[in-house]
C-alpha positions as CSV (number, residue, x, y, z in Angstrom):
1,X,12.0,-26.8,3.1
2,X,11.8,-24.8,-0.1
3,X,10.2,-21.3,0.1
4,X,7.5,-21.0,-2.6
5,X,6.3,-17.4,-2.1
6,X,2.8,-16.1,-1.9
7,X,0.0,-18.5,-3.0
8,X,-2.6,-15.8,-3.7
9,X,-2.9,-15.6,-7.4
10,X,-3.7,-11.9,-7.5
11,X,-0.6,-11.2,-5.3
12,X,1.5,-13.3,-7.6
13,X,0.3,-11.2,-10.6
14,X,1.0,-8.0,-8.7
15,X,4.5,-9.1,-7.8
16,X,5.1,-9.9,-11.5
17,X,4.1,-6.4,-12.4
18,X,6.2,-4.9,-9.6
19,X,9.2,-6.9,-10.7
20,X,9.3,-5.2,-14.1
21,X,9.2,-1.7,-12.4
22,X,11.6,-2.6,-9.6
23,X,14.6,-2.3,-11.9
24,X,13.9,1.4,-12.5
25,X,12.5,2.5,-9.1
26,X,13.7,1.7,-5.6
27,X,10.2,2.4,-4.3
28,X,8.6,-0.5,-6.2
29,X,11.5,-2.8,-5.3
30,X,10.9,-2.2,-1.6
31,X,7.1,-2.7,-2.0
32,X,7.7,-6.0,-3.9
33,X,10.0,-7.2,-1.2
34,X,7.5,-6.4,1.5
35,X,4.6,-8.0,-0.3
36,X,6.7,-11.2,-1.0
37,X,7.0,-11.8,2.8
38,X,4.7,-14.3,4.6
39,X,1.3,-12.8,5.4
40,X,2.1,-12.7,9.1
41,X,5.1,-10.5,8.5
42,X,3.4,-8.0,6.2
43,X,2.7,-4.5,7.4
44,X,-0.5,-3.6,9.2
45,X,-1.2,0.1,9.6
46,X,-4.1,1.8,11.4
47,X,-5.7,5.0,10.2
48,X,-4.3,7.0,13.1
49,X,-0.7,6.3,11.9
50,X,-1.6,7.6,8.4
51,X,-3.1,10.7,10.0
52,X,0.0,11.3,12.1
53,X,2.7,10.8,9.5
54,X,1.1,11.8,6.2
55,X,1.0,15.4,4.9
56,X,-2.1,16.9,3.3
57,X,-2.5,15.8,-0.3
58,X,0.2,13.2,-0.1
59,X,0.2,9.7,-1.7
60,X,0.7,6.9,0.9
61,X,1.4,3.3,0.1
62,X,1.0,0.4,2.7
63,X,2.5,-2.9,1.5
64,X,0.0,-4.8,3.6
65,X,-3.4,-4.1,5.2
66,X,-4.9,-0.8,6.4
67,X,-7.1,-1.1,9.5
68,X,-9.7,1.4,10.9
69,X,-8.4,2.3,14.4
70,X,-8.4,6.1,14.8
71,X,-9.6,9.0,12.7
72,X,-8.3,10.6,9.5
73,X,-8.4,14.4,9.2
74,X,-6.2,14.8,6.1
75,X,-7.0,14.4,2.4
76,X,-4.6,11.8,1.3
77,X,-4.5,9.0,-1.3
78,X,-3.8,5.6,0.2
79,X,-2.8,2.6,-1.8
80,X,-2.6,-0.8,0.0
81,X,-2.8,-4.5,-0.7
82,X,-6.0,-4.7,1.3
83,X,-8.3,-2.5,3.4
84,X,-10.8,-3.2,6.1
85,X,-14.3,-1.9,5.1
86,X,-14.3,0.6,7.9
87,X,-10.8,1.9,6.9
88,X,-12.1,2.5,3.3
89,X,-15.1,4.4,4.7
90,X,-12.9,6.7,6.9
91,X,-10.5,7.5,4.1
92,X,-13.4,8.4,1.8
93,X,-15.1,10.5,4.5
94,X,-11.9,12.5,4.8
95,X,-12.2,13.2,1.1
96,X,-9.2,10.9,0.5
97,X,-8.7,8.4,-2.2
98,X,-8.6,4.6,-1.8
99,X,-6.4,2.8,-4.4
100,X,-5.0,-0.6,-5.0
101,X,-1.2,-0.9,-5.4
102,X,-1.8,-1.9,-9.0
103,X,-3.8,1.2,-9.7
104,X,-1.1,3.4,-8.2
105,X,1.6,1.5,-10.2
106,X,-0.3,2.3,-13.4
107,X,-0.8,6.0,-12.4
108,X,2.7,6.5,-11.1
109,X,5.1,4.0,-12.8
110,X,8.2,5.9,-11.6
111,X,7.1,6.0,-8.0
112,X,7.6,9.7,-7.5
113,X,6.3,11.6,-4.5
114,X,5.0,8.4,-2.7
115,X,5.7,7.6,0.9
116,X,5.7,4.0,2.3
117,X,4.1,3.8,5.8
118,X,4.2,0.8,8.0
């Protein structure tokens, strides 16, 4: 059976954008590899893990989905492929920032000072 990759059109476009940046930055290469995996193998991260491992003011990227279990007490910017509605609300209540991976890619094309969690 031939592997075809993700069928989601927006994800295909994101992977195309990441591929161009992956040659210059190992961060974007790792994110692209994680997002190209089947959906059941993508990372799923709960808010409490972000709270535990992130530092105040840090930029976090989750190449998968962010879920709402736990509480967030730090002001962090979180970029992910998808968020649950409750997870978005909790991040914004903690004065954090919710970003898509494409928005982060445009803001930080070199991938400097970004941590992958998941």
